[in-house]
N, C-alpha and C positions, 0 to 999 in steps of 0.2 A: 691214831697217830699221836702222844702225845706230845704239848708243843714242845720242850730241850731234852735234851738227855738220849741215852741207850735207846730206843725201840723194843719193842716186844713186836716180833710179829708173826702176826696168827693168821695171815691170811696168804695167797697167789702171787696177790699183783696190790699195789700200792699207786695211786695216783696222786702227785706234787705238782702245784705250779707256782709260778713265778722262780724257780730256780735259774740264778747265776753264777756262784760261785761254788765249786762243790772241793772241799781237802780233803785229798787221800793220804792215807798211812797205812802200815802192816807192820806187824811183829811189836806192840808197846811193852809186852811185860812176860814174854818163854824164855827170859832168861834170869828171873826175878824181877819182881815190880821193884826196885830198887831206887836206891837214893836218884841215882845216874836217870835211872829210867822214869823215873820222874817229873825229874827235871827237863829233860828232855821232851817227854807226851806232853811234859804242863805248856811247853812252849808253844808246839805245834798246836795246842788249843786255844794257845791265845789270839792265834787270828783268825780275821776277821772273816766268816762264812757264810751260806744261807744253808751247810748242810759238812756231817764229815762223814768219811767211811771208813772202817777200820777193816783192812782186809784179813784178819786172824790172825791166830796166836796172843789172843788178849792174855791170856795167863803164863804159869812154868807147870804146874804139875796138877792141872785141873781139876782142884779142888774149891770147894765152893765159895768156901772164904776170901781165895783169891780172886774170881768172880765178882762178889761183893765188895772187896776192896776198890778194882779196878775200876767198877760202874761210880760208887760212891765221889770219887775221885775226878771221873768225866762228868759226872752229872754236876755237881759245886762249881764246876768251873766253865761249862759251856749254857750257853742260849739260845742253842737253836737243835733239832735233831743230830742223832749219831746214828748209821746203819752200821751194822756189824759183817763178817764172814764166821764162820766154823774155821777153826785154823786146826792142826793136829793134837795143839797142845791140849786144846778145847774139844775135847769128841765127849765126854760122858756128861755134863753139867751144862754144855751150851744152850740146849733148847728149854731148861729149867728158865735158864735168867734170858734166852733174849729170843727165842721161839723157831720155828723156820731156818731150815736149812736151807733152801733153795728159794728167791721170789724175784717178783719183777716190780722193778720202781718208774713207774709212768710217769715222765713230763712232758713239756710243754713240746722240748723241741726235740727229744729221743728214752730211748729206754736207757736204764742200767739195769742187767740182770747178772744177779749176787746165784752164782753157782757154787755149791760145795764143790770141793774133791778132798778135804781135809783128811781122809784115808790114800790118796793116792789114785783112788779111783773113780769113777762118776756111775750112782746110780739111776736104772731107767728110767726111772720115775721124774729124776729129774732133767734129764736130757730131753724127754718129755714135756716137762713143763718151759725148759727153752725153744724148744719146735714151736709148741704152742703159741706162745708168746711171738716169735716172730712173726709166727701166720697171720695171730689177730692183728700187731698194730705193722702193716703195710707199709706203712705213710711213714715211719720211721724208723731211723739208725741207732744201732743198738753200740754200749758200751758190754761188754762182758768180763765181769769182775770174780776173782778165783782166790785161794791162798796158795796152793801152786802150781808154778807155773809151767808152762810147756817146757817138753825139752830145750835146753840151751849147755852152747860147750865151756860154760864159766865155771860151770857149778854142776855136780852129779844127782844135783837134791832135788829137780823139775819131774814131771812127769813122765814114767817109763813110757816109750815110744805107743806103742799098745792104745797105750789109754789114752794118748793123745790123738789117735787116729778116731777114734770113739767118737771123742767132739768134733774134731774136724768131718768126721760124716754127717754132723749133727748141724756143723755152721756152713759146710760147700753150697746147700743150696737159695744159700743167702747171703753169701760171701760179701756182694758190694754193702749189703746192709752194717756190716760189722767191722766198725772202725776202728775199735781199739780194745783190747784186752789186758787188764790190770791183775798185777798179783803181788805178793808178798814171798814168805818163805825161808829166801836168801837173803840173809841181812846183809844191805847195803842198797845200790842202786844199779840199774841197768834197761839199754832198749836196744830190741833187736826186733827183727822179723822172721817168723817161719812159715812156709808154706804160702807166705803171703799175707798172712795178718801179722799187724802192728803190735810187739810185747811191748810192755813197761814192769818191770819189778821194782816195787819200791816197800821196799822192808827194813827202815830206819825209823819206826817210833818211838826206840828207844830200849830195845834189847840190843846184847853187848853184840858187838860186830868180829862176830868168831866165825864165820867161813872165810875159807881161804880162796875167795876169787879171783880168777883169771882175769887177767888184762882184755877189754876194756870197762868191765863191772869196775864200780867203786863202792868200797865201804863210807859210807854217808851215810849218818845222821841226818832226817830230812823228809820231808814232808812234799807232797807235789799238789798245787792250785792248778786246779781245773775250770778254767771260765766258760760257760757258755756264750755262744752267742744267736741273736733273733734268727739269722735263718738256718739254723740248729748246727753247723761247725762249734767246733771246740777248740784252744787253746790251752796249752802246758806249760808250769812253768814249776823248777826245782827249787825249795825252797830249804838251803840247808841249816840246820838246827845244831849246836855245839861248837864244839871245838871244827867240823869239817871233815875233808877227804883226809884217811886213812890211809 
């Protein structure tokens, strides 16, 4: 892994130590990487962190030059690694610039699993890798990171029920160790629970807040600061950016 900026992931498992704070954001560029998007994304990247996670939809039209522009913008500003997920706007060229679509990040206290659902479906090999990592790291709790969230009443853009059921079948044998699911895709902020799994939608990383969300979801440009504690527990804080709630 290179020292700072977006990482090209070419292995199913990465190990890092000493990580105490992670900043998560989603959807920085999928309504074009405009001046407003740059300001919001840039403010988020100004935060102090050990890692940044970008939960998909980096670009608008999936063009190579858009990937280059956003990656260069980010890499010129950060001093720590940035890990990404593929979003539904990133399908064609994501692998060229950022590598694998699904992989595990193993930390001292827990495992962050980046699970691709950018097409709205899960490939068997990705679910198999998730299961293998859960079986391998029996002593660790897991965070699951996806682009498209599980079904939710605040917006119809979540996963179809049958696709969520496929993931749930993989997770359920390890339910007590799945501590949270973080997603993007639906522009704004919302926390909810489905079938006993806590979910946070964080998709306020720069894209326009176009989606007509139902309450209590919020149209909010923001990031989430995730602090990892020595005992393996974690806490989160929503960090609003720009003009605040719409």
